C-alpha positions as a Python dict, from the first residue, in 0.01 Angstrom:
ca = {
    (1, 'M'): (0, 0, 0),
    (2, 'I'): (107, 357, -73),
    (3, 'P'): (-58, 671, 49),
    (4, 'Y'): (-290, 843, -191),
    (5, 'K'): (-133, 1184, -268),
    (6, 'T'): (-195, 1466, -521),
    (7, 'D'): (56, 1314, -760),
    (8, 'T'): (-66, 947, -721),
    (9, 'E'): (-196, 796, -1047),
    (10, 'I'): (-482, 525, -1020),
    (11, 'S'): (-388, 285, -1309),
    (12, 'S'): (-695, 70, -1314),
    (13, 'Y'): (-1062, 139, -1206),
    (14, 'I'): (-1417, 68, -1268),
    (15, 'I'): (-1679, 347, -1318),
    (16, 'F'): (-1951, 343, -1065),
    (17, 'P'): (-2238, 558, -1186),
    (18, 'R'): (-2397, 790, -929),
    (19, 'F'): (-2748, 696, -1017),
    (20, 'L'): (-2694, 349, -875),
    (21, 'I'): (-2653, 487, -531),
    (22, 'S'): (-3013, 605, -501),
    (23, 'L'): (-3162, 299, -663),
    (24, 'D'): (-3337, 31, -458),
    (25, 'L'): (-3096, -249, -558),
    (26, 'S'): (-2872, -484, -369),
    (27, 'N'): (-2507, -372, -345),
    (28, 'D'): (-2427, -687, -548),
    (29, 'A'): (-2661, -570, -831),
    (30, 'K'): (-2500, -229, -826),
    (31, 'V'): (-2135, -367, -850),
    (32, 'L'): (-2258, -614, -1119),
    (33, 'Y'): (-2394, -312, -1326),
    (34, 'A'): (-2057, -132, -1282),
    (35, 'L'): (-1877, -450, -1404),
    (36, 'L'): (-2111, -479, -1693),
    (37, 'L'): (-2047, -117, -1787),
    (38, 'D'): (-1674, -178, -1779),
    (39, 'R'): (-1719, -481, -2001),
    (40, 'A'): (-1927, -272, -2239),
    (41, 'G'): (-1623, -49, -2290),
    (42, 'I'): (-1425, -354, -2391),
    (43, 'S'): (-1710, -472, -2616),
    (44, 'K'): (-1721, -121, -2778),
    (45, 'K'): (-1356, -136, -2870),
    (46, 'K'): (-1400, -486, -3008),
    (47, 'G'): (-1681, -361, -3242),
    (48, 'Y'): (-1960, -567, -3065),
    (49, 'I'): (-2225, -323, -3179),
    (50, 'E'): (-2579, -378, -3294),
    (51, 'A'): (-2711, -222, -3621),
    (52, 'D'): (-2895, 44, -3417),
    (53, 'G'): (-2568, 141, -3230),
    (54, 'T'): (-2638, -43, -2913),
    (55, 'I'): (-2334, -215, -2756),
    (56, 'R'): (-2377, -575, -2689),
    (57, 'L'): (-2169, -773, -2435),
    (58, 'Y'): (-2125, -1116, -2306),
    (59, 'F'): (-2089, -1172, -1936),
    (60, 'T'): (-2192, -1508, -1805),
    (61, 'V'): (-2320, -1575, -1454),
    (62, 'E'): (-2001, -1773, -1410),
    (63, 'D'): (-1783, -1459, -1505),
    (64, 'A'): (-1997, -1252, -1275),
    (65, 'K'): (-1975, -1506, -980),
    (66, 'T'): (-1596, -1507, -1001),
    (67, 'K'): (-1569, -1123, -1024),
    (68, 'L'): (-1815, -1069, -735),
    (69, 'R'): (-1695, -1355, -535),
    (70, 'R'): (-2054, -1461, -459),
    (71, 'S'): (-2258, -1778, -503),
    (72, 'R'): (-2432, -1872, -821),
    (73, 'Q'): (-2759, -1800, -651),
    (74, 'V'): (-2670, -1446, -530),
    (75, 'T'): (-2519, -1365, -871),
    (76, 'T'): (-2829, -1477, -1065),
    (77, 'R'): (-3046, -1272, -821),
    (78, 'A'): (-2834, -969, -895),
    (79, 'F'): (-2876, -1017, -1279),
    (80, 'H'): (-3254, -1058, -1225),
    (81, 'E'): (-3267, -734, -1016),
    (82, 'L'): (-3096, -551, -1298),
    (83, 'E'): (-3342, -700, -1547),
    (84, 'S'): (-3650, -618, -1344),
    (85, 'C'): (-3564, -253, -1314),
    (86, 'G'): (-3478, -232, -1680),
    (87, 'L'): (-3104, -148, -1650),
    (88, 'I'): (-3010, -464, -1857),
    (89, 'V'): (-3176, -675, -2120),
    (90, 'R'): (-3049, -1032, -2161),
    (91, 'R'): (-3136, -1234, -2482),
    (92, 'K'): (-3066, -1596, -2470),
    (93, 'Q'): (-2886, -1750, -2771),
    (94, 'G'): (-2949, -2120, -2707),
    (95, 'L'): (-2796, -2400, -2522),
    (96, 'G'): (-2434, -2360, -2416),
    (97, 'R'): (-2409, -2009, -2565),
    (98, 'P'): (-2380, -1693, -2348),
    (99, 'A'): (-2676, -1450, -2342),
    (100, 'I'): (-2627, -1128, -2520),
    (101, 'I'): (-2657, -833, -2279),
    (102, 'T'): (-2737, -470, -2360),
    (103, 'L'): (-2727, -198, -2109),
    (104, 'N'): (-2981, 73, -2041),
    (105, 'L'): (-2937, 411, -1857),
    (106, 'P'): (-3207, 581, -1669),
    (107, 'V'): (-3356, 906, -1816),
    (108, 'D'): (-3256, 1215, -1640),
    (109, 'K'): (-3600, 1377, -1579),
    (110, 'R'): (-3421, 1721, -1537),
    (111, 'R'): (-3314, 1714, -1887),
    (112, 'G'): (-3537, 1797, -2198),
    (113, 'A'): (-3594, 1550, -2462),
    (114, 'N'): (-3375, 1750, -2699),
    (115, 'D'): (-3071, 1739, -2460),
    (116, 'R'): (-3025, 1369, -2488),
}
């Protein structure tokens, strides 16, 4: 460990959107969303983009379980929480193939429709 000072550079981090703090979600679901957002950045660089411009990503329950260091049951529940509040959409591809995940962002009600 080193002290965090004015000249300290943070080499690797995950973005945690502020809107997650106020949502009624478990902490596991919030961290999972941040991990998915991070993975979306990688998917964007690799060109995993739908025809409409939506970024698609692949992140299995096993991947999430490992990153979160949680059980399969807790991880699956976190995915379901994100799906039920509309933050993610998972499309199954078939047996043995990972689901395609797309992310959604909440609409900022303070902004006008033309500001988006």
